C-alpha positions in Angstrom: 0.0 0.0 0.0 1.0 3.6 -0.3 0.9 5.3 3.1 -0.7 8.8 3.2 1.9 11.6 3.7 -0.2 12.8 6.7 1.0 9.9 8.8 4.4 11.5 9.3 7.4 9.4 8.4 10.8 9.8 10.0 13.5 10.7 7.5 15.9 7.9 6.4 19.1 8.0 8.4 22.0 9.1 6.2 24.2 6.2 7.2 21.5 3.7 6.6 20.9 5.1 3.1 24.5 5.3 2.2 25.2 1.8 3.4 22.0 0.4 2.0 19.9 1.5 -0.9 22.3 4.2 -2.2 25.2 2.1 -3.0 23.6 -1.3 -3.6 24.3 -2.9 -6.9 21.4 -1.9 -9.2 19.1 -4.9 -9.8 16.0 -5.3 -11.8 13.8 -8.3 -12.6 15.6 -10.7 -14.8 13.4 -11.6 -17.7 15.3 -10.6 -20.9 13.5 -8.6 -23.5 12.3 -10.3 -26.6 10.2 -7.4 -27.8 11.1 -3.9 -28.7 9.4 -0.8 -27.3 9.3 2.1 -29.7 11.7 4.8 -28.5 13.3 2.5 -26.0 16.6 4.0 -24.8 19.6 1.7 -25.6 21.3 2.7 -22.4 18.3 1.6 -20.4 18.6 -1.8 -22.0 22.2 -1.8 -21.0 21.6 -1.0 -17.3 18.9 -3.6 -17.0 21.2 -6.6 -16.9 21.2 -9.5 -14.5 22.0 -8.8 -10.9 24.9 -11.2 -10.8 27.6 -11.1 -8.2 30.0 -8.8 -10.1 30.8 -5.4 -8.7 29.1 -3.9 -11.7 25.8 -5.7 -11.1 25.6 -6.8 -14.7 26.4 -3.3 -16.0 29.8 -2.7 -17.7 30.7 0.6 -16.1 30.4 2.6 -12.9 27.1 1.8 -11.1 27.2 3.3 -7.6 23.8 2.4 -6.3 20.4 2.7 -7.9 20.6 6.2 -9.4 23.7 6.7 -11.6 25.2 4.8 -14.5 28.5 6.0 -16.1 29.6 3.8 -19.0 33.1 3.8 -20.5 31.5 5.5 -23.5 28.4 7.6 -23.9 26.4 9.9 -21.7 25.7 9.5 -18.0 22.4 7.9 -17.2 20.3 9.1 -14.2 17.7 6.7 -13.0 14.9 8.8 -11.6 13.1 7.2 -8.6 9.9 9.1 -9.3 7.9 9.0 -12.5 7.6 12.0 -14.9 4.0 12.9 -15.5 4.5 16.5 -16.6 5.6 17.9 -13.2 9.3 18.2 -14.2 10.6 15.7 -11.7 13.1 14.2 -14.1 14.8 17.6 -14.2 14.5 18.3 -10.5 15.9 14.9 -9.4 18.6 15.1 -12.0 19.6 18.5 -10.7 19.9 17.1 -7.2 22.2 14.4 -8.3 24.2 16.4 -10.8 24.8 19.3 -8.3 26.9 16.9 -6.2 28.1 14.7 -9.0 29.5 17.7 -10.8 27.9 16.9 -14.1 25.8 19.1 -16.4 22.2 18.5 -17.4 23.5 18.5 -21.0 25.8 15.5 -20.2 23.1 13.2 -18.9 19.8 11.6 -19.9 17.2 10.3 -17.5 15.2 7.1 -17.5 12.5 5.7 -15.3 13.4 3.4 -12.4 12.2 -0.2 -12.7 10.2 -1.7 -9.9 12.5 -2.2 -6.9 11.3 -1.3 -3.4 14.7 -1.8 -1.9 16.3 0.8 -4.2 13.5 3.2 -4.9 11.2 3.3 -1.9 10.0 6.9 -1.4 10.9 7.8 2.2 7.7 9.8 2.8 5.2 7.5 1.1 7.2 4.4 2.3 6.7 2.8 -1.1 8.0 3.1 -4.7 5.3 5.6 -5.6 4.9 9.1 -7.0 2.3 11.4 -5.4 1.3 13.8 -2.7 3.9 16.4 -3.8 6.5 14.3 -2.0 9.1 13.6 -4.6 11.5 16.5 -4.0 10.9 16.4 -0.3 11.8 12.8 -0.1 14.7 13.0 -2.6 16.3 16.2 -1.3 19.0 14.5 0.9 19.3 11.0 -0.6 19.8 12.0 -4.2 22.4 14.6 -3.3 24.2 12.0 -1.2 24.1 9.7 -4.2 25.8 12.3 -6.4 28.4 13.2 -3.7 29.3 9.5 -3.1 29.7 8.9 -6.8 31.9 12.0 -7.2 34.0 10.9 -4.2 34.6 7.5 -5.8 35.5 9.0 -9.2 38.0 11.4 -7.6 39.4 8.6 -5.6 39.9 6.5 -8.8 41.7 9.4 -10.5 43.9 10.1 -7.5 44.9 6.4 -7.3 45.8 6.4 -11.0 47.9 9.5 -10.7 49.3 8.4 -7.3 48.3 11.8 -5.7 46.2 12.7 -2.7 42.5 12.9 -3.5 42.4 16.3 -1.8 44.4 17.7 -4.6 41.8 16.8 -7.1 38.5 18.5 -8.1 35.6 17.6 -10.4 33.6 19.8 -12.8 31.4 18.9 -15.7 32.2 15.2 -15.5 36.0 15.7 -15.5 38.4 15.2 -12.6 41.3 17.6 -12.6 44.6 17.3 -10.6 45.1 21.0 -9.6 48.9 21.0 -9.2 49.7 19.3 -12.5 46.6 20.2 -14.6 46.0 16.5 -15.6 42.4 15.6 -16.3 40.4 12.4 -16.7 36.8 12.2 -17.8 34.2 10.3 -15.8 33.8 7.8 -18.7 37.6 7.1 -18.6 37.3 6.5 -14.9 34.2 4.4 -15.0 35.7 1.0 -14.6 38.3 2.0 -12.0 35.8 3.9 -9.9 33.7 0.7 -9.6 36.5 -0.7 -7.4 36.8 2.3 -5.1 35.6 1.8 -1.5 32.1 2.9 -0.7 32.3 6.2 1.4 30.9 5.7 4.8 29.7 9.3 4.8 29.9 12.2 2.4 30.1 15.9 2.7 27.4 17.8 0.9 27.8 21.2 -0.6 27.1 24.3 1.3 24.1 26.0 -0.4 26.2 29.0 -1.2 28.3 26.9 -3.5 25.4 25.5 -5.5 25.8 26.0 -9.2 22.6 24.3 -10.4 20.1 24.1 -7.5 18.1 27.3 -7.3 18.7 28.1 -11.0 15.9 28.3 -13.6 17.3 25.5 -15.9 15.6 24.1 -19.0 13.8 20.8 -18.5 15.5 17.7 -19.7 12.3 16.3 -21.2 11.4 19.3 -23.2 13.2 18.5 -26.5 11.6 15.1 -26.8 8.1 16.5 -26.1 8.7 19.3 -28.7 10.0 17.1 -31.5 7.6 14.2 -30.8 10.3 11.7 -29.9 9.2 11.4 -26.3 7.4 8.0 -25.7 4.3 7.8 -23.6 2.5 4.6 -22.7 -0.1 5.1 -25.4 2.7 5.4 -28.0 4.2 1.9 -27.4 4.4 -0.5 -30.3 5.9 -4.0 -30.1 6.2 -6.7 -32.8 3.0 -8.6 -33.4 0.9 -6.3 -31.2 -2.9 -6.0 -31.5 -5.0 -3.3 -30.0 -8.0 -3.7 -27.7 -10.7 -1.5 -26.2 -13.0 -2.2 -23.4 -16.6 -1.8 -22.2 -17.1 -2.3 -18.4 -20.5 -2.6 -16.7 -21.9 1.0 -16.5 -22.8 0.5 -12.8 -20.2 -0.1 -10.2 -20.5 -3.6 -8.8 -22.3 -4.9 -11.9 -21.4 -7.9 -14.1 -21.7 -9.2 -17.6 -24.8 -11.3 -17.9 -24.7 -12.2 -21.7 -22.8 -11.3 -24.8 -23.7 -11.8 -28.4 -20.6 -11.2 -30.4 -21.7 -12.5 -33.9 -21.9 -9.1 -35.4 -18.6 -8.1 -33.9 -16.7 -11.0 -35.4 -17.8 -9.9 -38.8 -16.2 -6.4 -38.5 -13.0 -6.3 -40.6 -9.9 -6.3 -38.5 -11.5 -7.8 -35.4 -9.4 -10.6 -34.0 -10.8 -11.6 -30.6 -13.6 -11.0 -28.1 -12.5 -11.4 -24.5 -14.9 -11.6 -21.6 -14.1 -10.7 -18.0 -16.6 -10.9 -15.0 -17.5 -7.2 -15.3 -16.2 -6.1 -18.8 -15.8 -7.2 -22.4 -12.8 -6.3 -24.6 -12.6 -6.5 -28.4 -9.2 -7.0 -29.9 -8.4 -5.8 -33.4 -5.6 -5.1 -35.8 -5.9 -1.5 -34.9 -7.9 0.7 -32.5 -10.6 1.6 -35.0 -11.4 -2.1 -35.7 -11.6 -2.7 -32.0 -13.8 0.3 -31.4 -16.2 -0.6 -34.3 -16.3 -4.2 -33.0 -17.1 -3.1 -29.5 -20.0 -0.9 -30.8 -21.4 -4.0 -32.6 -21.5 -6.1 -29.4 -24.8 -6.9 -27.9 -24.2 -7.0 -24.2 -26.7 -7.7 -21.4 -25.6 -6.3 -18.1 -26.4 -7.4 -14.6 -26.4 -4.0 -13.0 -26.0 -5.3 -9.5 -26.8 -3.6 -6.2 -26.1 0.0 -7.3 -28.5 0.1 -10.2 -30.6 2.8 -8.7 -27.7 4.9 -7.2 -28.1 8.7 -7.7 -26.3 11.8 -6.6 -29.1 13.1 -4.5 -29.1 9.9 -2.4 -25.3 10.1 -2.0 -25.4 13.8 -0.8 -28.4 13.0 1.5 -26.4 10.2 3.1 -23.4 12.4 3.5 -25.5 15.2 5.1 -27.4 12.7 7.4 -24.2 11.1 8.5 -23.7 14.2 10.7 -25.6 13.2 13.8 -26.1 9.5 12.9 -22.4 8.4 12.5 -20.0 8.5 15.4 -17.3 11.0 14.4 -13.6 10.2 14.6 -11.6 12.8 16.5 -8.8 14.5 14.4 -7.8 17.3 16.7 -9.0 18.8 20.0 -7.1 21.7 21.5 -8.3 23.9 24.3 -11.9 24.1 25.6 -14.2 24.7 22.7 -17.5 24.3 24.6 -16.5 26.9 27.2 -15.3 29.3 24.5 -18.5 28.9 22.5 -20.5 29.6 25.6 -18.7 32.9 26.1 -18.7 34.0 22.5 -20.2 37.3 21.6 -21.4 35.8 18.3 -21.6 32.3 16.8 -21.5 31.6 13.1 -21.9 28.4 11.2 -22.3 27.2 7.6 -22.5 23.9 5.6 -20.3 23.2 2.6 -20.8 20.6 -0.1 -18.3 19.4 -2.7 -18.8 16.9 -5.6 -17.1 13.8 -6.9 -14.3 14.7 -9.4 -12.7 12.7 -12.2 -9.0 12.8 -12.9 -9.5 13.3 -16.7 -5.8 13.0 -17.6 -4.9 14.0 -21.1 -3.6 10.5 -21.8 -6.5 8.1 -21.3 -5.9 4.7 -19.5 -3.7 2.3 -21.6 -1.5 -0.7 -21.0 0.5 -2.9 -23.3 0.9 -6.5 -22.1 2.5 -9.7 -23.4 1.7 -12.7 -21.3 3.7 -15.8 -22.1 4.0 -19.1 -20.3 7.2 -18.1 -18.5 7.0 -14.3 -18.3 4.8 -11.2 -18.5 6.0 -8.0 -20.0 4.1 -4.7 -19.4 4.6 -1.3 -21.0 2.7 1.4 -19.1 2.9 4.7 -17.4 2.2 4.2 -13.7 2.7 6.0 -10.4 3.1 2.7 -8.6 5.4 0.3 -10.5 5.8 -2.2 -7.7 2.1 -2.4 -7.1 1.6 -3.0 -10.8 4.2 -5.7 -10.9 2.6 -7.5 -7.9 -0.9 -7.3 -9.4 0.4 -8.7 -12.7 2.2 -11.5 -10.8 -1.0 -12.4 -8.9 -3.1 -12.2 -12.1 -0.8 -14.5 -14.1 0.4 -16.8 -11.3 4.0 -16.0 -12.3 6.8 -15.3 -9.8 7.4 -11.6 -9.2 10.8 -11.8 -10.9 9.1 -13.0 -14.2 7.0 -9.8 -14.5 8.8 -6.9 -16.2 7.5 -3.4 -16.0 8.7 -0.9 -18.6 7.5 2.4 -17.1 6.9 5.2 -19.6 6.3 8.9 -19.5 2.7 9.7 -18.2 0.4 12.0 -20.0 -0.8 13.3 -16.6 -1.4 11.3 -13.4 -3.2 13.5 -10.9 -3.5 10.5 -8.6 -5.4 8.3 -11.1 -2.3 6.2 -11.8 -1.7 5.6 -8.1 -4.2 2.7 -8.7 -3.2 -0.3 -10.9 -6.8 -1.5 -11.5 -6.6 -1.0 -15.2 -3.2 -2.8 -15.3 -4.8 -5.8 -13.6 -7.6 -5.7 -16.1 -5.2 -5.5 -19.0 -3.3 -8.5 -17.7 -6.6 -10.5 -17.4 -7.3 -9.7 -21.1 -3.8 -10.5 -22.3 -3.9 -13.9 -20.6 -6.6 -14.9 -23.0 -4.7 -14.2 -26.2 -1.3 -15.4 -27.6 0.1 -12.1 -28.8 1.0 -8.7 -27.2 -2.0 -6.5 -26.8 -2.4 -2.8 -26.1 -5.5 -2.0 -24.2 -6.8 1.6 -24.6 -9.8 2.9 -22.8 -11.9 5.4 -24.7 -12.3 8.8 -23.1 -15.9 7.8 -22.1 -14.6 4.7 -20.4 -11.9 6.7 -18.7 -14.3 9.2 -17.2 -17.1 6.8 -16.4 -14.9 4.2 -14.8 -12.5 6.4 -12.9 -11.8 6.2 -9.2 -13.1 9.6 -8.1 -12.1 12.4 -5.7 -14.7 11.8 -2.9 -17.8 14.0 -2.5 -17.9 15.8 0.9 -20.5 17.5 3.2 -19.0 19.6 6.0 -20.4 21.6 8.9 -18.2 24.3 10.3 -18.8 26.9 13.0 -16.9 29.4 15.1 -17.4 31.6 18.1 -16.3 35.3 17.9 -15.3 37.7 20.5 -16.4 41.3 20.7 -13.7 42.3 18.1 -14.9 39.6 15.7 -11.9 37.3 16.2 -12.4 33.6 16.6 -12.3 32.2 20.1 -13.5 28.7 19.1 -13.3 26.8 15.8 -15.3 23.7 15.1 -15.0 21.7 11.9 -17.0 18.6 11.3 -15.6 17.0 8.1 -17.9 14.5 6.3 -16.8 12.2 3.5 -15.4 8.9 2.3 -12.1 7.2 3.3 -9.8 6.9 0.3 -7.8 4.3 2.2 -10.9 2.2 2.5 -10.8 1.7 -1.3 -7.0 1.7 -1.7 -5.9 -0.7 1.0 -6.7 -4.3 0.0 -7.8 -5.1 3.6 -10.0 -2.0 3.8 -9.8 0.7 6.5 -11.0 0.0 10.0 -14.1 1.8 11.2 -13.3 4.3 13.9 -9.7 4.9 12.7 -8.8 8.3 11.3 -8.0 8.5 7.6 -5.5 11.4 7.7 -6.3 12.4 4.1 -9.9 13.2 5.1 -8.8 16.0 7.5 -5.6 17.2 5.9 -5.7 21.0 5.7 -8.4 21.1 8.3 -6.8 19.5 11.4 -3.8 21.9 11.1 -4.9 25.1 9.5 -2.3 27.9 9.3 -4.0 30.1 11.9 -3.8 30.5 15.7 -6.9 29.0 17.2 -6.7 28.7 21.0 -9.7 26.4 21.0 -10.2 24.0 18.0 -12.2 20.9 17.5 -11.9 18.9 14.2 -13.5 15.5 13.6 -14.4 13.3 10.7 -17.7 11.7 10.0 -17.0 8.7 7.7 -19.6 8.0 5.0 -18.4 5.7 2.2 -20.5 5.6 -1.0 -20.6 2.5 -3.3 -18.3 4.3 -5.6 -14.5 3.8 -5.9 -12.6 6.8 -4.7 -9.0 7.8 -5.0 -6.6 10.7 -4.3 -6.9 13.5 -6.7 -4.5 16.4 -7.4 -4.3 18.2 -4.1 -5.6 15.3 -2.1 -7.3 16.2 1.2 -6.4 19.9 1.1 -8.4 20.5 -2.1 -11.5 19.9 -0.1 -10.6 21.1 3.4 -8.8 24.3 2.4 -11.8 25.3 0.3 -14.0 25.0 3.4 -11.5 26.6 5.8 -10.6 29.5 3.6 -14.1 30.3 2.6 -15.3 30.3 6.2 -12.4 32.4 7.3 -13.6 34.9 4.8 -17.1 34.6 6.2 -15.7 35.5 9.7 -13.8 38.5 8.3 -17.1 39.7 6.7 -19.0 39.2 10.0 -16.3 41.2 11.8 -16.4 43.9 9.1 -12.6 43.5 8.6 -10.4 43.3 5.6 -9.9 39.5 4.7 -6.1 39.9 4.4 -5.7 41.9 7.6 -8.0 39.4 9.4 -5.8 36.5 8.3 -2.6 38.3 9.3 -3.9 38.9 12.8 -4.2 35.1 13.1 -0.7 34.4 11.7 1.5 35.9 14.4 3.1 32.5 15.0 3.3 31.5 11.4 5.8 34.0 9.8 6.3 32.0 6.5 2.6 31.9 5.8 2.3 35.5 6.7 5.2 36.3 4.3 3.6 34.6 1.4 0.3 36.3 2.1 1.9 39.7 2.3 3.7 39.1 -1.0 0.5 38.0 -2.8 -1.4 41.0 -1.4 1.2 43.5 -2.4 1.8 42.1 -5.9 -1.9 42.0 -6.6 -2.6 45.5 -5.5 -4.9 44.3 -2.8 -7.2 47.1 -1.5 -7.0 49.1 -4.7 -10.3 50.4 -6.2 -12.1 48.2 -8.6 -15.2 48.8 -10.9 -18.7 47.9 -9.7 -19.3 44.1 -10.1 -15.6 43.3 -9.6 -13.8 41.8 -6.6 -10.7 40.2 -5.3 -10.6 37.0 -3.4 -7.8 35.6 -1.3 -6.8 32.2 -0.1 -3.9 30.8 2.0 -2.8 27.4 3.0 0.0 25.4 4.5 0.2 22.1 2.6 2.8 19.7 1.4 5.5 21.5 3.4 4.9 24.8 1.5 3.0 28.0 2.2 0.9 29.4 -0.6 -1.2 32.6 -0.9 -3.3 33.5 -3.9 -5.4 36.5 -5.0 -7.9 36.3 -7.9 -9.5 39.3 -9.4 -12.7 38.9 -11.3 -15.7 40.7 -12.7 -19.2 39.3 -12.7 -21.7 40.4 -15.3 -25.4 41.0 -14.8 -26.1 37.6 -16.3 -23.8 35.9 -13.7 -20.9 35.2 -16.1 -17.6 35.1 -14.2 -14.7 36.8 -16.0 -11.3 36.2 -14.4 -9.1 39.2 -14.8 -5.9 38.4 -13.0 -4.3 35.8 -10.7 -1.4 36.4 -8.4 0.2 33.6 -6.3 3.1 33.6 -3.9 4.7 30.4 -2.7 7.2 29.8 0.0 8.3 26.2 -0.8 11.6 26.5 0.9 14.6 26.3 -1.4 13.2 26.2 -5.0 15.2 23.6 -6.8 14.2 25.0 -10.2 12.2 28.2 -9.9 10.9 27.8 -13.5 9.4 24.4 -12.6 7.9 25.8 -9.4 6.2 28.6 -11.3 5.0 26.2 -14.0 3.5 23.8 -11.5 1.8 26.6 -9.6 0.3 27.9 -12.9 -0.8 24.4 -14.0 -2.3 23.6 -10.6 -4.3 26.8 -10.6 -5.8 26.0 -14.0 -6.6 22.5 -12.8 -8.3 23.8 -9.6 -10.2 26.5 -11.5 -11.5 23.9 -13.9 -13.0 22.0 -10.9 -14.4 25.1 -9.3 -16.2 26.2 -12.4 -17.1 23.0 -14.2 -16.0 19.8 -12.4 -18.7 17.5 -11.2 -19.4 13.8 -11.5 -23.0 12.9 -11.0 -24.9 9.6 -10.9 -28.3 8.6 -12.2 -29.7 5.1 -12.2 -26.3 3.9 -11.1 -24.5 5.4 -14.1 -22.0 8.3 -14.3 -23.7 11.0 -16.4 -20.5 12.7 -17.6 -18.7 11.1 -20.5 -16.2 13.3 -22.3 -14.9 16.9 -22.4 -18.2 18.2 -23.8 -19.9 17.5 -20.4 -16.9 17.2 -18.1 -15.1 20.3 -19.6 -11.8 21.9 -19.0 -11.0 25.6 -18.5 -10.2 27.0 -21.9 -7.4 29.2 -23.0 -9.6 32.2 -23.7 -11.0 31.8 -20.1 -7.6 31.7 -18.4 -6.4 35.1 -17.2 -2.8 36.2 -16.8 -1.2 34.3 -13.9 1.7 35.8 -11.9 3.6 33.3 -9.8 6.1 34.6 -7.3 8.6 32.4 -5.4 9.4 33.7 -1.9 13.2 33.5 -1.4 14.0 30.9 1.3 16.8 28.7 2.6 14.5 26.2 4.2 14.4 22.6 3.0 12.2 22.2 -0.1 8.5 21.7 0.2 6.1 20.2 -2.3 4.7 22.2 -5.2 2.7 20.2 -7.8 -0.6 20.3 -6.0 -0.5 23.6 -4.2 -2.1 25.7 -6.9 -5.0 23.3 -7.2 -5.6 23.7 -3.5 -5.6 27.5 -3.7 -7.8 28.1 -6.7 -11.4 27.3 -5.6 -11.4 29.2 -2.3 -9.8 32.3 -3.8 -12.3 32.3 -6.6 -15.2 31.7 -4.3 -14.0 34.6 -2.1 -13.7 36.8 -5.2 -17.3 36.0 -6.2 -18.4 37.1 -2.7 -16.4 40.3 -2.9 -17.9 41.1 -6.3 -21.5 40.1 -5.7 -22.1 39.7 -2.0 -23.2 36.1 -2.8 -21.5 33.3 -0.8 -21.4 30.1 -2.9 -20.6 27.1 -0.6 -20.7 24.4 -3.2 -18.8 24.0 -6.4 -18.9 23.9 -9.4 -20.1 27.4 -8.7 -23.7 27.8 -9.9 -23.7 31.0 -11.9 -27.5 31.2 -12.0 -27.2 32.4 -8.4 -25.3 35.4 -9.5 -27.8 36.8 -12.0 -28.3 40.5 -11.1 -26.3 40.1 -7.8 -24.3 43.1 -6.5 -22.1 43.7 -3.6 -24.7 45.9 -1.8 -26.8 43.1 -0.4 -28.6 40.4 -2.4 -31.5 38.1 -2.0 -30.1 34.6 -1.4 -31.6 32.1 -3.9 -33.7 29.2 -2.7 -31.0 26.7 -3.5 -28.5 28.5 -1.3 -31.0 29.3 1.4 -30.5 25.9 3.0 -26.8 26.5 3.3 -26.8 30.2 4.3 -24.6 31.3 7.2 -26.0 30.5 10.6 -25.6 33.4 12.9 -26.5 33.4 16.6 
C-alpha cells in the first residue's frame, strides 16, 4: 500500500541510506527482453542486466547504487526514482544528483526506475510511488548523497591512477582535474576504475552558497523530446505482433456481464478476438478503429447489481445525514471549545458541499501486455510500478521476478495512476490471447470508470469575541475514506483516515480552542486521491469560512488573516507578497472583486489573490491571478512557477465545471463536452512569485490546485455579496447580484450562514 503523507514518516538516516539503498548494486527483474518498445533507450537496456555477483551488477561501467550509470563511452544515465508525468521531476531529481556529482544536465539523460522497493522506496510514502507532492521532499537529501558519493569515488579513482592525494583533485562537468599538474580524466575514462573504489561511509554535501545548479531556472531535460515528438508515452508503445483492444465495463459499479452476443462483432473487418471478464468485455483488433467498431457492434446484457438505482441526491443526502447519525472520529481537540463557544459574543456556522471529481488526464488509460507461459512484460505509465508488478504476478500466477514493467512517461497522473486496477484488467485480457495486446480505454470509459475524488459535506462553525476574532473553531468533516478503497484489507471503522482532514486539522491560523472531527460516509463508488488530495476539499472550506468570519467582523480579509498568523511567519510572508503584488485594497469597478486564499500544505505556504468581474447575467470573467509560494529552497524556480500555474488552472476547472453525478447507477458525464476543462480564452494572466527561502524544499505540484477554488469563491463574494458554498459554482445564483446586499436564492438558502 501507499501510506498517506499525513502519517508523518521519519526521514531515512544518512548512514542507513549510504550503506544500503544508495550504493547497492542496481538490480532489476531478470526476464530478458524479446520485444522492442518504440523509442526505448539503448542505455536503459544496457543497465537492465542481470544482478549477478560482479561489482558492476551486470552493468559494464560505474554503477554506484540505484541512481547513476556511467559507461566507458556515452552519456551519464540518471535513473529517476519518481515518474515523470509533466511535473518536471526528471529535471528536479537530475539537478539534485548532478549538483553533487558535478555533471551538467546536457551531459546526462534520464530514465524511469524499474520496480524495486529496496532501491527506490519513497521515504515519505514508504513505497515506490509518486504522489502527494512528496518527490523532491523525499529526494532532497538521498539524491544529493548519491551524487556526492559517486563523485568521491570517481575522484578517488583518478587520484589512485595519478598516485596523488585525493584532496588535490577537483571535479567539474564530469571531468576530474589534478590541480597542481593540470592533468584531467573524464568520468567515462574512470568508470571501470571507480567501480573498485571503497564505498564512502559518509559524504560531505555542498554548502548551499556553493550551488551552481540548485536554485537556478534551468531548462527541463524532457522538453526537447516533447517538442519534437520523440518522447514516448504509454499510449505510443508499439511492439512486434501487437494487436489493439478497447473495453466496455459494466456501466454501474459492482455490476457484471450477464450475456454477450458477439456474432456481429466478429464480422467487423480487422477484429481478432472478443475477451470476456466478469465485469467487462474487450474487443481486440488489428488497430484501434477495428476494436472500437467491433465493441460498438457487441450486444451486451448487463447485470447492473446492487447499485442500479444509485443517484447523486441519495449520496449527498447520506453524507448530510451522517452528521448526527455516525460516530465521528476525532482528528484534533485543543483547548476548551465548549466553554469558548458559551462565552462567544457571536456564533457563526455554515454547511459546505463538494462533488465527486474525475482525474481526466490528457492521456487516457492504456496498458500494453504480453503474457507468455514463462513471463509477463508490461509497458505502461504508472505512479506505482511495484504495485503494478505484484498485481500482474497475482493475475498470471507467475513469480514476481518474471514480471517486467517498462515504465513510460505519463500524459498526466493527478492520482489516477496511483491505482493499478486498469493494469490488472489489461493482464486479465492479455492472458486470453497469444500475442502482445495494447488495451486503450476510450475517453468515455476513462471518465465513467474512474476512481473519483470523494464528495464531501462539512459543517463548520466558530465563536467570535467582541472584536470579531475567533475564540472557538469547530470543523465537522464528512466524507469517504480513500484508504478504504485503496488498502486491500479496507480501512478499520473508527480509525482516522488522515487524508480526510488534511488541511483542516492543522490550519495555518492560531486558534486557541479548536475541534476537528471526521464523519465517515463511504459511498458505493470507488474513490482515490486527486491532485491536491485532502487539502483541495478542506482548504476550500477553511478559507471560505475564514472569509465569512472576516465579513462578519467587518474586517479586511487579508488583515484578518494576518492577525491570526502571528506564530506563522512563513505563511504571513507569502500572504503579504501576494497581497502586495496583486494591488490588494485598490479600487475596482462595480461588479468586480478580489478574493484571497492561504494554506500550508505539502510542506509549502501558498497565498493567492484572484481578481474577477461578474456580469449582470452571472458570467464570471477572471481578470488576473497572483500567487506567492514559500516552498523552501526552490530547486528549479521555473518548474515551481510552471507547476503553480498548471495547478491553478486545474483547480479553477473543478471550481467552475468539475462534477461527477450519478443517475440510475451510471456516471452521467462522458467526455470533455460535459466534463469540460478551463479553456485558453477563459484563463487570465497568472503571476507566480517564489518567496526566497533557505529552508528545506516543500512540495509544489498540488499547491495551486488547492488554492484556486477558495480564492475564486471569495472573489465572487467580494464582487456580488453572494456566498457560494458548493462547487462547481452555480452562476445562476449570480444573476443580477451586486455587492450591496442580495437576496439569497432558494438553492443556497438551506446553506446560508447560521448566525447566533
